[in-house]
NUDO-858572 format. One record per residue: chain; y, z, x of N, C-alpha, C in turn; residue number from 1. Coordinates in nm, 2 decimals, padded with zeros to 4 digits, always signed. Layout:
# NUDO-858572
<roza = A; n_v = Y; n_w = Z; n_u = X; ca_v = Y; ca_w = Z; ca_u = X; c_v = Y; c_w = Z; c_u = X; torti = NUM>
...
END
This chain:
# NUDO-858572
<roza = A; n_v = -00.34; n_w = -01.92; n_u = +00.58; ca_v = -00.28; ca_w = -01.85; ca_u = +00.46; c_v = -00.32; c_w = -01.71; c_u = +00.47; torti = 1>
<roza = A; n_v = -00.21; n_w = -01.62; n_u = +00.47; ca_v = -00.23; ca_w = -01.48; ca_u = +00.48; c_v = -00.27; c_w = -01.42; c_u = +00.34; torti = 2>
<roza = A; n_v = -00.34; n_w = -01.31; n_u = +00.35; ca_v = -00.37; ca_w = -01.23; ca_u = +00.23; c_v = -00.28; c_w = -01.10; c_u = +00.24; torti = 3>
<roza = A; n_v = -00.19; n_w = -01.09; n_u = +00.14; ca_v = -00.09; ca_w = -00.98; ca_u = +00.15; c_v = -00.10; c_w = -00.88; c_u = +00.04; torti = 4>
<roza = A; n_v = -00.09; n_w = -00.76; n_u = +00.07; ca_v = -00.10; ca_w = -00.65; ca_u = -00.03; c_v = +00.04; c_w = -00.58; c_u = -00.03; torti = 5>
<roza = A; n_v = +00.10; n_w = -00.57; n_u = -00.15; ca_v = +00.23; ca_w = -00.50; ca_u = -00.17; c_v = +00.20; c_w = -00.37; c_u = -00.24; torti = 6>
<roza = A; n_v = +00.25; n_w = -00.26; n_u = -00.18; ca_v = +00.23; ca_w = -00.13; ca_u = -00.24; c_v = +00.37; c_w = -00.07; c_u = -00.25; torti = 7>
<roza = A; n_v = +00.42; n_w = -00.07; n_u = -00.38; ca_v = +00.56; ca_w = -00.02; ca_u = -00.40; c_v = +00.57; c_w = +00.03; c_u = -00.54; torti = 8>
<roza = A; n_v = +00.64; n_w = +00.14; n_u = -00.56; ca_v = +00.65; ca_w = +00.19; ca_u = -00.70; c_v = +00.77; c_w = +00.14; c_u = -00.78; torti = 9>
<roza = A; n_v = +00.85; n_w = +00.06; n_u = -00.71; ca_v = +00.97; ca_w = +00.01; ca_u = -00.78; c_v = +00.94; c_w = -00.14; c_u = -00.82; torti = 10>
<roza = A; n_v = +00.95; n_w = -00.16; n_u = -00.96; ca_v = +00.92; ca_w = -00.29; ca_u = -01.01; c_v = +01.01; c_w = -00.40; c_u = -00.95; torti = 11>
<roza = A; n_v = +01.13; n_w = -00.37; n_u = -00.94; ca_v = +01.22; ca_w = -00.48; ca_u = -00.88; c_v = +01.18; c_w = -00.52; c_u = -00.74; torti = 12>
<roza = A; n_v = +01.15; n_w = -00.42; n_u = -00.66; ca_v = +01.11; ca_w = -00.45; ca_u = -00.52; c_v = +00.98; c_w = -00.52; c_u = -00.52; torti = 13>
<roza = A; n_v = +00.88; n_w = -00.48; n_u = -00.60; ca_v = +00.75; ca_w = -00.56; ca_u = -00.61; c_v = +00.78; c_w = -00.70; c_u = -00.65; torti = 14>
<roza = A; n_v = +00.86; n_w = -00.72; n_u = -00.75; ca_v = +00.89; ca_w = -00.86; ca_u = -00.79; c_v = +00.96; c_w = -00.94; c_u = -00.68; torti = 15>
<roza = A; n_v = +01.06; n_w = -00.88; n_u = -00.62; ca_v = +01.13; ca_w = -00.95; ca_u = -00.51; c_v = +01.03; c_w = -00.99; c_u = -00.40; torti = 16>
<roza = A; n_v = +00.95; n_w = -00.89; n_u = -00.36; ca_v = +00.85; ca_w = -00.91; ca_u = -00.25; c_v = +00.75; c_w = -01.02; c_u = -00.29; torti = 17>
<roza = A; n_v = +00.70; n_w = -01.01; n_u = -00.41; ca_v = +00.60; ca_w = -01.11; ca_u = -00.45; c_v = +00.66; c_w = -01.25; c_u = -00.45; torti = 18>
<roza = A; n_v = +00.78; n_w = -01.27; n_u = -00.50; ca_v = +00.84; ca_w = -01.40; ca_u = -00.50; c_v = +00.87; c_w = -01.45; c_u = -00.36; torti = 19>
<roza = A; n_v = +00.92; n_w = -01.36; n_u = -00.28; ca_v = +00.96; ca_w = -01.40; ca_u = -00.14; c_v = +00.85; c_w = -01.43; c_u = -00.05; torti = 20>
<roza = A; n_v = +00.73; n_w = -01.36; n_u = -00.07; ca_v = +00.62; ca_w = -01.37; ca_u = +00.01; c_v = +00.52; c_w = -01.48; c_u = -00.03; torti = 21>
<roza = A; n_v = +00.54; n_w = -01.53; n_u = -00.15; ca_v = +00.45; ca_w = -01.63; ca_u = -00.20; c_v = +00.42; c_w = -01.75; c_u = -00.11; torti = 22>
<roza = A; n_v = +00.52; n_w = -01.80; n_u = -00.04; ca_v = +00.50; ca_w = -01.91; ca_u = +00.06; c_v = +00.41; c_w = -01.87; c_u = +00.17; torti = 23>
<roza = A; n_v = +00.38; n_w = -01.75; n_u = +00.20; ca_v = +00.30; ca_w = -01.71; ca_u = +00.31; c_v = +00.15; c_w = -01.69; c_u = +00.28; torti = 24>
<roza = A; n_v = +00.12; n_w = -01.69; n_u = +00.15; ca_v = -00.02; ca_w = -01.67; ca_u = +00.12; c_v = -00.05; c_w = -01.61; c_u = -00.02; torti = 25>
<roza = A; n_v = -00.17; n_w = -01.55; n_u = -00.03; ca_v = -00.21; ca_w = -01.49; ca_u = -00.15; c_v = -00.16; c_w = -01.34; c_u = -00.16; torti = 26>
<roza = A; n_v = -00.11; n_w = -01.31; n_u = -00.28; ca_v = -00.04; ca_w = -01.18; ca_u = -00.29; c_v = -00.12; c_w = -01.09; c_u = -00.39; torti = 27>
<roza = A; n_v = -00.14; n_w = -00.97; n_u = -00.36; ca_v = -00.19; ca_w = -00.87; ca_u = -00.45; c_v = -00.09; c_w = -00.76; c_u = -00.46; torti = 28>
<roza = A; n_v = -00.05; n_w = -00.71; n_u = -00.58; ca_v = +00.05; ca_w = -00.61; ca_u = -00.60; c_v = +00.00; c_w = -00.49; c_u = -00.66; torti = 29>
<roza = A; n_v = +00.03; n_w = -00.37; n_u = -00.61; ca_v = -00.01; ca_w = -00.24; ca_u = -00.67; c_v = +00.12; c_w = -00.16; c_u = -00.68; torti = 30>
<roza = A; n_v = +00.11; n_w = -00.06; n_u = -00.77; ca_v = +00.23; ca_w = +00.02; ca_u = -00.81; c_v = +00.24; c_w = +00.16; c_u = -00.74; torti = 31>
<roza = A; n_v = +00.13; n_w = +00.20; n_u = -00.67; ca_v = +00.14; ca_w = +00.33; ca_u = -00.60; c_v = +00.03; c_w = +00.34; c_u = -00.49; torti = 32>
<roza = A; n_v = +00.04; n_w = +00.44; n_u = -00.42; ca_v = -00.04; ca_w = +00.46; ca_u = -00.30; c_v = -00.19; c_w = +00.46; c_u = -00.33; torti = 33>
<roza = A; n_v = -00.23; n_w = +00.53; n_u = -00.44; ca_v = -00.37; ca_w = +00.54; ca_u = -00.48; c_v = -00.43; c_w = +00.40; c_u = -00.51; torti = 34>
<roza = A; n_v = -00.35; n_w = +00.33; n_u = -00.60; ca_v = -00.40; ca_w = +00.19; ca_u = -00.63; c_v = -00.40; c_w = +00.10; c_u = -00.51; torti = 35>
<roza = A; n_v = -00.30; n_w = +00.12; n_u = -00.42; ca_v = -00.30; ca_w = +00.04; ca_u = -00.30; c_v = -00.42; c_w = +00.06; c_u = -00.21; torti = 36>
<roza = A; n_v = -00.45; n_w = +00.19; n_u = -00.20; ca_v = -00.57; ca_w = +00.22; ca_u = -00.12; c_v = -00.70; c_w = +00.17; c_u = -00.18; torti = 37>
<roza = A; n_v = -00.71; n_w = +00.17; n_u = -00.31; ca_v = -00.82; ca_w = +00.12; ca_u = -00.38; c_v = -00.83; c_w = -00.03; c_u = -00.36; torti = 38>
<roza = A; n_v = -00.72; n_w = -00.10; n_u = -00.36; ca_v = -00.72; ca_w = -00.25; ca_u = -00.34; c_v = -00.76; c_w = -00.28; c_u = -00.20; torti = 39>
<roza = A; n_v = -00.71; n_w = -00.20; n_u = -00.10; ca_v = -00.75; ca_w = -00.21; ca_u = +00.04; c_v = -00.90; c_w = -00.19; c_u = +00.06; torti = 40>
<roza = A; n_v = -00.95; n_w = -00.09; n_u = +00.00; ca_v = -01.10; ca_w = -00.06; ca_u = +00.01; c_v = -01.18; c_w = -00.16; c_u = -00.05; torti = 41>
<roza = A; n_v = -01.14; n_w = -00.21; n_u = -00.17; ca_v = -01.22; ca_w = -00.32; ca_u = -00.24; c_v = -01.22; c_w = -00.44; c_u = -00.15; torti = 42>
<roza = A; n_v = -01.11; n_w = -00.48; n_u = -00.09; ca_v = -01.10; ca_w = -00.60; ca_u = +00.00; c_v = -01.19; c_w = -00.58; c_u = +00.12; torti = 43>
<roza = A; n_v = -01.20; n_w = -00.46; n_u = +00.18; ca_v = -01.28; ca_w = -00.43; ca_u = +00.29; c_v = -01.43; c_w = -00.45; c_u = +00.25; torti = 44>
<roza = A; n_v = -01.47; n_w = -00.39; n_u = +00.14; ca_v = -01.60; ca_w = -00.39; ca_u = +00.09; c_v = -01.65; c_w = -00.53; c_u = +00.06; torti = 45>
<roza = A; n_v = -01.56; n_w = -00.62; n_u = +00.01; ca_v = -01.59; ca_w = -00.75; ca_u = -00.02; c_v = -01.57; c_w = -00.85; c_u = +00.10; torti = 46>
<roza = A; n_v = -01.54; n_w = -00.79; n_u = +00.21; ca_v = -01.52; ca_w = -00.87; ca_u = +00.34; c_v = -01.41; c_w = -00.98; c_u = +00.32; torti = 47>
<roza = A; n_v = -01.31; n_w = -00.94; n_u = +00.24; ca_v = -01.20; ca_w = -01.03; ca_u = +00.22; c_v = -01.07; c_w = -00.95; c_u = +00.24; torti = 48>
<roza = A; n_v = -01.06; n_w = -00.90; n_u = +00.36; ca_v = -00.95; ca_w = -00.80; ca_u = +00.40; c_v = -00.81; c_w = -00.86; c_u = +00.40; torti = 49>
<roza = A; n_v = -00.72; n_w = -00.77; n_u = +00.38; ca_v = -00.58; ca_w = -00.81; ca_u = +00.39; c_v = -00.53; c_w = -00.83; c_u = +00.53; torti = 50>
<roza = A; n_v = -00.44; n_w = -00.93; n_u = +00.55; ca_v = -00.38; ca_w = -00.95; ca_u = +00.68; c_v = -00.26; c_w = -00.87; c_u = +00.70; torti = 51>
<roza = A; n_v = -00.18; n_w = -00.85; n_u = +00.59; ca_v = -00.06; ca_w = -00.78; ca_u = +00.59; c_v = -00.05; c_w = -00.68; c_u = +00.47; torti = 52>
<roza = A; n_v = +00.01; n_w = -00.57; n_u = +00.50; ca_v = +00.04; ca_w = -00.47; ca_u = +00.39; c_v = +00.19; c_w = -00.44; c_u = +00.40; torti = 53>
<roza = A; n_v = +00.26; n_w = -00.46; n_u = +00.29; ca_v = +00.40; ca_w = -00.41; ca_u = +00.27; c_v = +00.39; c_w = -00.28; c_u = +00.20; torti = 54>
<roza = A; n_v = +00.43; n_w = -00.17; n_u = +00.26; ca_v = +00.41; ca_w = -00.04; ca_u = +00.21; c_v = +00.54; c_w = +00.05; c_u = +00.20; torti = 55>
<roza = A; n_v = +00.57; n_w = +00.08; n_u = +00.08; ca_v = +00.68; ca_w = +00.17; ca_u = +00.05; c_v = +00.65; c_w = +00.31; c_u = +00.10; torti = 56>
<roza = A; n_v = +00.75; n_w = +00.38; n_u = +00.16; ca_v = +00.72; ca_w = +00.52; ca_u = +00.21; c_v = +00.72; c_w = +00.62; c_u = +00.10; torti = 57>
<roza = A; n_v = +00.83; n_w = +00.62; n_u = +00.02; ca_v = +00.85; ca_w = +00.72; ca_u = -00.08; c_v = +00.79; c_w = +00.68; c_u = -00.22; torti = 58>
<roza = A; n_v = +00.68; n_w = +00.73; n_u = -00.25; ca_v = +00.61; ca_w = +00.71; ca_u = -00.37; c_v = +00.55; c_w = +00.84; c_u = -00.42; torti = 59>
<roza = A; n_v = +00.53; n_w = +00.84; n_u = -00.56; ca_v = +00.47; ca_w = +00.96; ca_u = -00.61; c_v = +00.32; c_w = +00.95; c_u = -00.60; torti = 60>
<roza = A; n_v = +00.24; n_w = +01.05; n_u = -00.62; ca_v = +00.10; ca_w = +01.06; ca_u = -00.61; c_v = +00.05; c_w = +01.05; c_u = -00.47; torti = 61>
<roza = A; n_v = +00.08; n_w = +00.95; n_u = -00.39; ca_v = +00.04; ca_w = +00.94; ca_u = -00.25; c_v = +00.15; c_w = +00.87; c_u = -00.18; torti = 62>
<roza = A; n_v = +00.21; n_w = +00.92; n_u = -00.08; ca_v = +00.32; ca_w = +00.86; ca_u = -00.01; c_v = +00.27; c_w = +00.74; c_u = +00.08; torti = 63>
<roza = A; n_v = +00.36; n_w = +00.66; n_u = +00.12; ca_v = +00.32; ca_w = +00.55; ca_u = +00.21; c_v = +00.27; c_w = +00.60; c_u = +00.34; torti = 64>
<roza = A; n_v = +00.33; n_w = +00.70; n_u = +00.39; ca_v = +00.28; ca_w = +00.76; ca_u = +00.52; c_v = +00.14; c_w = +00.81; c_u = +00.50; torti = 65>
<roza = A; n_v = +00.10; n_w = +00.87; n_u = +00.39; ca_v = -00.04; ca_w = +00.91; ca_u = +00.37; c_v = -00.13; c_w = +00.79; c_u = +00.36; torti = 66>
<roza = A; n_v = -00.09; n_w = +00.69; n_u = +00.30; ca_v = -00.17; ca_w = +00.56; ca_u = +00.28; c_v = -00.18; c_w = +00.50; c_u = +00.42; torti = 67>
<roza = A; n_v = -00.08; n_w = +00.49; n_u = +00.50; ca_v = -00.08; ca_w = +00.44; ca_u = +00.63; c_v = -00.18; c_w = +00.51; c_u = +00.72; torti = 68>
<roza = A; n_v = -00.18; n_w = +00.64; n_u = +00.72; ca_v = -00.27; ca_w = +00.73; ca_u = +00.80; c_v = -00.42; c_w = +00.71; c_u = +00.75; torti = 69>
<roza = A; n_v = -00.44; n_w = +00.70; n_u = +00.62; ca_v = -00.57; ca_w = +00.68; ca_u = +00.57; c_v = -00.63; c_w = +00.54; c_u = +00.61; torti = 70>
<roza = A; n_v = -00.55; n_w = +00.44; n_u = +00.60; ca_v = -00.59; ca_w = +00.30; ca_u = +00.64; c_v = -00.63; c_w = +00.30; c_u = +00.79; torti = 71>
<roza = A; n_v = -00.54; n_w = +00.36; n_u = +00.87; ca_v = -00.57; ca_w = +00.36; ca_u = +01.02; c_v = -00.69; c_w = +00.44; c_u = +01.05; torti = 72>
<roza = A; n_v = -00.71; n_w = +00.55; n_u = +00.98; ca_v = -00.83; ca_w = +00.63; ca_u = +01.00; c_v = -00.96; c_w = +00.56; c_u = +00.96; torti = 73>
<roza = A; n_v = -00.95; n_w = +00.48; n_u = +00.85; ca_v = -01.07; ca_w = +00.41; ca_u = +00.80; c_v = -01.10; c_w = +00.29; c_u = +00.90; torti = 74>
<roza = A; n_v = -00.99; n_w = +00.23; n_u = +00.95; ca_v = -01.02; ca_w = +00.13; ca_u = +01.05; c_v = -01.08; c_w = +00.18; c_u = +01.18; torti = 75>
<roza = A; n_v = -01.04; n_w = +00.30; n_u = +01.22; ca_v = -01.10; ca_w = +00.37; ca_u = +01.33; c_v = -01.24; c_w = +00.40; c_u = +01.31; torti = 76>
<roza = A; n_v = -01.28; n_w = +00.45; n_u = +01.19; ca_v = -01.42; ca_w = +00.48; ca_u = +01.16; c_v = -01.50; c_w = +00.36; c_u = +01.16; torti = 77>
<roza = A; n_v = -01.44; n_w = +00.24; n_u = +01.13; ca_v = -01.52; ca_w = +00.11; ca_u = +01.13; c_v = -01.51; c_w = +00.05; c_u = +01.27; torti = 78>
<roza = A; n_v = -01.45; n_w = +00.12; n_u = +01.36; ca_v = -01.44; ca_w = +00.07; ca_u = +01.50; c_v = -01.36; c_w = -00.06; c_u = +01.51; torti = 79>
<roza = A; n_v = -01.25; n_w = -00.07; n_u = +01.42; ca_v = -01.16; ca_w = -00.18; ca_u = +01.43; c_v = -01.06; c_w = -00.15; c_u = +01.54; torti = 80>
<roza = A; n_v = -01.04; n_w = -00.23; n_u = +01.64; ca_v = -00.94; ca_w = -00.21; ca_u = +01.74; c_v = -00.80; c_w = -00.22; c_u = +01.68; torti = 81>
<roza = A; n_v = -00.71; n_w = -00.13; n_u = +01.72; ca_v = -00.58; ca_w = -00.13; ca_u = +01.66; c_v = -00.51; c_w = -00.27; c_u = +01.66; torti = 82>
<roza = A; n_v = -00.53; n_w = -00.35; n_u = +01.76; ca_v = -00.46; ca_w = -00.48; ca_u = +01.77; c_v = -00.52; c_w = -00.57; c_u = +01.66; torti = 83>
<roza = A; n_v = -00.64; n_w = -00.55; n_u = +01.62; ca_v = -00.71; ca_w = -00.63; ca_u = +01.52; c_v = -00.70; c_w = -00.58; c_u = +01.38; torti = 84>
<roza = A; n_v = -00.64; n_w = -00.46; n_u = +01.36; ca_v = -00.62; ca_w = -00.40; ca_u = +01.23; c_v = -00.52; c_w = -00.48; c_u = +01.14; torti = 85>
<roza = A; n_v = -00.52; n_w = -00.44; n_u = +01.01; ca_v = -00.42; ca_w = -00.50; ca_u = +00.92; c_v = -00.28; c_w = -00.47; c_u = +00.97; torti = 86>
<roza = A; n_v = -00.19; n_w = -00.56; n_u = +00.96; ca_v = -00.05; ca_w = -00.54; ca_u = +00.99; c_v = +00.02; c_w = -00.47; c_u = +00.88; torti = 87>
<roza = A; n_v = +00.08; n_w = -00.36; n_u = +00.91; ca_v = +00.15; ca_w = -00.28; ca_u = +00.81; c_v = +00.30; c_w = -00.27; c_u = +00.83; torti = 88>
<roza = A; n_v = +00.37; n_w = -00.32; n_u = +00.73; ca_v = +00.52; ca_w = -00.32; ca_u = +00.74; c_v = +00.57; c_w = -00.21; c_u = +00.64; torti = 89>
<roza = A; n_v = +00.63; n_w = -00.11; n_u = +00.69; ca_v = +00.68; ca_w = +00.00; ca_u = +00.61; c_v = +00.81; c_w = -00.05; c_u = +00.55; torti = 90>
<roza = A; n_v = +00.84; n_w = -00.01; n_u = +00.42; ca_v = +00.96; ca_w = -00.04; ca_u = +00.36; c_v = +01.02; c_w = +00.09; c_u = +00.30; torti = 91>
<roza = A; n_v = +01.15; n_w = +00.11; n_u = +00.33; ca_v = +01.21; ca_w = +00.24; ca_u = +00.28; c_v = +01.36; c_w = +00.23; c_u = +00.27; torti = 92>
<roza = A; n_v = +01.41; n_w = +00.31; n_u = +00.19; ca_v = +01.56; ca_w = +00.33; ca_u = +00.18; c_v = +01.61; c_w = +00.44; c_u = +00.27; torti = 93>
<roza = A; n_v = +01.52; n_w = +00.50; n_u = +00.34; ca_v = +01.55; ca_w = +00.61; ca_u = +00.43; c_v = +01.52; c_w = +00.57; c_u = +00.58; torti = 94>
<roza = A; n_v = +01.62; n_w = +00.55; n_u = +00.66; ca_v = +01.59; ca_w = +00.50; ca_u = +00.79; c_v = +01.62; c_w = +00.61; c_u = +00.90; torti = 95>
<roza = A; n_v = +01.60; n_w = +00.74; n_u = +00.86; ca_v = +01.62; ca_w = +00.85; ca_u = +00.95; c_v = +01.52; c_w = +00.83; c_u = +01.07; torti = 96>
<roza = A; n_v = +01.57; n_w = +00.86; n_u = +01.18; ca_v = +01.49; ca_w = +00.84; ca_u = +01.31; c_v = +01.36; c_w = +00.91; c_u = +01.30; torti = 97>
<roza = A; n_v = +01.36; n_w = +01.03; n_u = +01.25; ca_v = +01.23; ca_w = +01.11; ca_u = +01.24; c_v = +01.13; c_w = +01.04; c_u = +01.16; torti = 98>
<roza = A; n_v = +01.17; n_w = +00.98; n_u = +01.05; ca_v = +01.07; ca_w = +00.91; ca_u = +00.96; c_v = +01.02; c_w = +00.78; c_u = +01.03; torti = 99>
<roza = A; n_v = +01.11; n_w = +00.71; n_u = +01.09; ca_v = +01.07; ca_w = +00.59; ca_u = +01.16; c_v = +00.97; c_w = +00.62; c_u = +01.27; torti = 100>
<roza = A; n_v = +01.00; n_w = +00.73; n_u = +01.35; ca_v = +00.91; ca_w = +00.77; ca_u = +01.45; c_v = +00.78; c_w = +00.81; c_u = +01.40; torti = 101>
<roza = A; n_v = +00.78; n_w = +00.88; n_u = +01.29; ca_v = +00.65; ca_w = +00.93; ca_u = +01.23; c_v = +00.56; c_w = +00.81; c_u = +01.19; torti = 102>
<roza = A; n_v = +00.63; n_w = +00.71; n_u = +01.13; ca_v = +00.56; ca_w = +00.59; ca_u = +01.08; c_v = +00.50; c_w = +00.51; c_u = +01.20; torti = 103>
<roza = A; n_v = +00.58; n_w = +00.50; n_u = +01.30; ca_v = +00.53; ca_w = +00.43; ca_u = +01.42; c_v = +00.42; c_w = +00.50; c_u = +01.49; torti = 104>
<roza = A; n_v = +00.43; n_w = +00.63; n_u = +01.50; ca_v = +00.32; ca_w = +00.71; ca_u = +01.56; c_v = +00.19; c_w = +00.70; c_u = +01.47; torti = 105>
<roza = A; n_v = +00.21; n_w = +00.69; n_u = +01.34; ca_v = +00.09; ca_w = +00.68; ca_u = +01.25; c_v = +00.03; c_w = +00.54; c_u = +01.25; torti = 106>
<roza = A; n_v = +00.10; n_w = +00.44; n_u = +01.31; ca_v = +00.04; ca_w = +00.31; ca_u = +01.32; c_v = +00.10; c_w = +00.20; c_u = +01.25; torti = 107>
<roza = A; n_v = +00.23; n_w = +00.21; n_u = +01.20; ca_v = +00.29; ca_w = +00.09; ca_u = +01.14; c_v = +00.33; c_w = -00.01; c_u = +01.24; torti = 108>
<roza = A; n_v = +00.33; n_w = -00.14; n_u = +01.20; ca_v = +00.37; ca_w = -00.25; ca_u = +01.29; c_v = +00.51; c_w = -00.28; c_u = +01.29; torti = 109>
<roza = A; n_v = +00.57; n_w = -00.27; n_u = +01.17; ca_v = +00.72; ca_w = -00.31; ca_u = +01.16; c_v = +00.78; c_w = -00.21; c_u = +01.05; torti = 110>
<roza = A; n_v = +00.91; n_w = -00.21; n_u = +01.05; ca_v = +00.98; ca_w = -00.13; ca_u = +00.96; c_v = +01.10; c_w = -00.20; c_u = +00.90; torti = 111>
<roza = A; n_v = +01.11; n_w = -00.21; n_u = +00.76; ca_v = +01.22; ca_w = -00.27; ca_u = +00.70; c_v = +01.29; c_w = -00.17; c_u = +00.61; torti = 112>
<roza = A; n_v = +01.43; n_w = -00.17; n_u = +00.62; ca_v = +01.51; ca_w = -00.08; ca_u = +00.55; c_v = +01.57; c_w = -00.15; c_u = +00.42; torti = 113>
<roza = A; n_v = +01.55; n_w = -00.08; n_u = +00.31; ca_v = +01.61; ca_w = -00.13; ca_u = +00.18; c_v = +01.76; c_w = -00.08; c_u = +00.18; torti = 114>
<roza = A; n_v = +01.84; n_w = -00.16; n_u = +00.12; ca_v = +01.82; ca_w = -00.30; ca_u = +00.07; c_v = +01.81; c_w = -00.39; c_u = +00.19; torti = 115>
<roza = A; n_v = +01.73; n_w = -00.50; n_u = +00.18; ca_v = +01.71; ca_w = -00.59; ca_u = +00.29; c_v = +01.74; c_w = -00.73; c_u = +00.23; torti = 116>
<roza = A; n_v = +01.78; n_w = -00.82; n_u = +00.33; ca_v = +01.80; ca_w = -00.96; ca_u = +00.29; c_v = +01.67; c_w = -01.04; c_u = +00.31; torti = 117>
<roza = A; n_v = +01.65; n_w = -01.14; n_u = +00.24; ca_v = +01.53; ca_w = -01.22; ca_u = +00.25; c_v = +01.51; c_w = -01.28; c_u = +00.39; torti = 118>
<roza = A; n_v = +01.61; n_w = -01.30; n_u = +00.46; ca_v = +01.60; ca_w = -01.35; ca_u = +00.60; c_v = +01.53; c_w = -01.25; c_u = +00.69; torti = 119>
<roza = A; n_v = +01.56; n_w = -01.12; n_u = +00.67; ca_v = +01.50; ca_w = -01.01; ca_u = +00.74; c_v = +01.35; c_w = -01.01; c_u = +00.71; torti = 120>
<roza = A; n_v = +01.32; n_w = -01.02; n_u = +00.59; ca_v = +01.18; ca_w = -01.03; ca_u = +00.55; c_v = +01.10; c_w = -01.14; c_u = +00.61; torti = 121>
<roza = A; n_v = +01.16; n_w = -01.26; n_u = +00.61; ca_v = +01.10; ca_w = -01.37; ca_u = +00.68; c_v = +01.08; c_w = -01.35; c_u = +00.83; torti = 122>
<roza = A; n_v = +01.19; n_w = -01.30; n_u = +00.89; ca_v = +01.18; ca_w = -01.28; ca_u = +01.04; c_v = +01.07; c_w = -01.18; c_u = +01.07; torti = 123>
<roza = A; n_v = +01.06; n_w = -01.08; n_u = +00.99; ca_v = +00.97; ca_w = -00.97; ca_u = +01.02; c_v = +00.82; c_w = -01.02; c_u = +01.01; torti = 124>
<roza = A; n_v = +00.79; n_w = -01.09; n_u = +00.90; ca_v = +00.66; ca_w = -01.14; ca_u = +00.88; c_v = +00.62; c_w = -01.25; c_u = +00.98; torti = 125>
<roza = A; n_v = +00.72; n_w = -01.33; n_u = +01.02; ca_v = +00.69; ca_w = -01.44; ca_u = +01.12; c_v = +00.68; c_w = -01.38; c_u = +01.26; torti = 126>
<roza = A; n_v = +00.74; n_w = -01.26; n_u = +01.28; ca_v = +00.73; ca_w = -01.20; ca_u = +01.42; c_v = +00.59; c_w = -01.15; c_u = +01.44; torti = 127>
<roza = A; n_v = +00.51; n_w = -01.13; n_u = +01.33; ca_v = +00.37; ca_w = -01.09; ca_u = +01.34; c_v = +00.28; c_w = -01.21; c_u = +01.34; torti = 128>
<roza = A; n_v = +00.33; n_w = -01.33; n_u = +01.35; ca_v = +00.25; ca_w = -01.45; ca_u = +01.37; c_v = +00.21; c_w = -01.51; c_u = +01.24; torti = 129>
<roza = A; n_v = +00.27; n_w = -01.48; n_u = +01.13; ca_v = +00.24; ca_w = -01.55; ca_u = +01.00; c_v = +00.36; c_w = -01.64; c_u = +00.96; torti = 130>
<roza = A; n_v = +00.32; n_w = -01.76; n_u = +00.92; ca_v = +00.42; ca_w = -01.86; ca_u = +00.88; c_v = +00.40; c_w = -01.91; c_u = +00.74; torti = 131>
<roza = A; n_v = +00.50; n_w = -01.97; n_u = +00.68; ca_v = +00.49; ca_w = -02.02; ca_u = +00.55; c_v = +00.39; c_w = -02.13; c_u = +00.54; torti = 132>
<roza = A; n_v = +00.31; n_w = -02.13; n_u = +00.43; ca_v = +00.21; ca_w = -02.24; ca_u = +00.41; c_v = +00.25; c_w = -02.33; c_u = +00.30; torti = 133>
<roza = A; n_v = +00.35; n_w = -02.28; n_u = +00.21; ca_v = +00.40; ca_w = -02.36; ca_u = +00.10; c_v = +00.54; c_w = -02.31; c_u = +00.08; torti = 134>
<roza = A; n_v = +00.61; n_w = -02.38; n_u = -00.01; ca_v = +00.75; ca_w = -02.34; ca_u = -00.04; c_v = +00.77; c_w = -02.32; c_u = -00.19; torti = 135>
END
């Protein structure tokens, strides 16, 4: 059972992701980058880390790209090898090549463009080795 963190400022997307990802494990939902980082840090401190993070790119207060960079930096400072780090799936309505490249360079594992179909969501999470545990 995966532990999944959703960081997105759109209520509809949060709701859709939560419902769609429920069969894969335990879900924690946050509304912005700052709250998402806090949830990530709390999980690390409690040694109950997330397996997957779904991260919106365009958010106020702190962008998804900033959150991604901070998470990868913190993993590096804890000497977590990249292959063993949390899997981060970026979600955006903007699929410009420069943004995709920047996210990949910063350390995202996968990229999903909004609007997306549920089948794409399932294929993406399963391509990272996570399967449904319930329906």
